[in-house]
N, C-alpha and C positions, 0 to 999 in steps of 0.2 A: 504494500500500500504506500502511495506517495505521501510525504509529510509536508505540511504547510504551517508556517507561522503567520499569524495575523497580528499586526501591531497597530493598535487603535485604542483611542479612548472609547468608553462605552457610548454607543449611539446606534441609531437605526442602520446606518451604513455598515457598521461593524457586524450587526446581526445579519444583514443581507449577505455580506461577504462570507461569514461563517457558515450560514445555511447553504449557500451556493457551493462553496468549496466541499463541504461534507457530501452534498448530493452528487458531486462528480467523482467521489471516491478518495478524497484526501482525509488523512487523520489531521486534526488541527490542534494547534496550541494558540491560545489567545493571550497576548501580552499587551500591557498598556503603555510601556515606555521604551525608549531607546537603550537605556542602561541595562534593563532586564534582558532585552534581546541580545545585546552584546555579550552578556554573561552566558546566556544559553549557547550562543555560537562559539564562544571561547572554550566551552566545556565539550567541544567536539560533537555537538548536535548538528547534523547535516540535513537541513531541510531541502526539499525539492523546489519549493515555492515560498517566497516571502512577499506578503502584501502589506504595505505600509499606508495607512490612512492618516494623512496629516491634518492638523498638527497633533503631535504627541504630547503626553503630559510633561515630559522633561526636555523636549527639543522639538524642532520643526519636523525633521525626519529625512531630509535629503542627505545629510551626512551619514546617517545610519544606512541608507540605501547604498551609498558608495562603499562603506565598510563591508556590508554583506556581499557586494559584488566582488570585492577584493579577496575576501576570506572564504567564500563558498562558490559552488557551481550552481547555486539556486537561481531560478528565474525570479526576477524582482518586478513587482508592480507597485508604483508609487502613485497614490491618489491624492490630488490636491485641488484647490479651487482654480477655476479657469484662468484667472489673471496671472497666477503664479506658475501654472502649468507650462505656459508657453515659454516663460523665462527659464525654467528648470530643464525643459526638454533639450534646449541647446547645450546646457551645461552637463547633463547627465547621459546624453545619447551615446557617447563614446563608451560608457560602461555597460551598455546593453540593458539598461533599465527602461521598462515600459512605463510611460506616463499616461495617466487617465485623469480627465477633468471631472470634477463633481458637477452635478449629481451623476451617479453611475446607475446603471440598471443591471439586472441579473444577466441579460443577454450580452451586454457589452463586456462584462467581466468574463463570462464563459468564452466569448469570441477571442478575447485577448489571451486567455490561458491556453486555448486550443491552438492559437497561432504561435505559441511560444515553443521552446525547445522540446517540450513533451511530445508534441506532434512530430517534430523532426526525429526524435529518438524512436518513436513508434514506427515511423516510415522506414528508418534505417533498419530496425528489427525485422520489419516485413521483408525488406530487400534481402537481408541476410538469411532469412528463412527460405526465401525463394531460391537463393544461390545454393543453399544446402540441399534443397529438394532436387535441384538440377544435378548436383554432384552425385546424389544417390541414384538418380535415374541413369546418369552416364555410367556409373559403376556397374549397374545391372546390364546396361547395353554391352559394356566391355566383357562381362562374364558370358553373355549370350554369344558374342562374337568369338570368344576364346573356346568355349566348350561346344557350342552348336554350329560353329563356323558361319554365323550369320554375318551379313554386311551391316553397316550401321543403320541404313534405312529399314532393313528387315528387322533388326533388333528393336528399333523404335516402334515399328508397326506391331510387333509381337507384344510389347509392353502395353500399348494402347488397346490392343484386342483383348489381352488378358484382363485389363482393367474393366473393359466393357462387359466381358463375359462373366466376370466375378462380381460385378456391380461394386467396384471399389475405385479409388483414385489411382492415377498412374504411379504415384509415390508408393502406395500400398502394394501395388503390383510389383514395382521394382524391389521393394523390401523383401517380398516373398521370393523373388528370383535370387537375390543376394543370399538369403537364408538357405536356399536350396543348394547353391553352388559353392558357398564359402564355409561349409561345415568342416 
């Protein structure tokens, strides 16, 4: 489960953030100030997401966002009023900090979280899974070519046909072939 820290004074926005984050599968810790957040991060707590709703009880929050960006690999969303947001965007954009202007909605928050690194990681995991599947299928083709003297197109066609006949995926068909010939 992904971990999130929500840094905010108690308010409706903080409640909206916490509910939204929990609904999309994060475990959350709610903190009211920058000093407490720094202490948590210095104790090797590695969140995946940090959302800072400014102003905080002990500071504004942009310095905290910079520190979190330097100390962790977390995605950071800094929420502040519109007039300050434009000014801070230029100053913090180099750190990879996402700026949102108040008022925010659930949809805007989810959209920004989904466009963050989590979606990139998920996409790269999907790509890695596809590559691994191709490797398994190619290994099965190689075994068919070695033991049954198939050509590569014949081996491919055989795997596809076995998958159709057995009502399984090509990957499952390839794994059965590998299990048969690599005993």
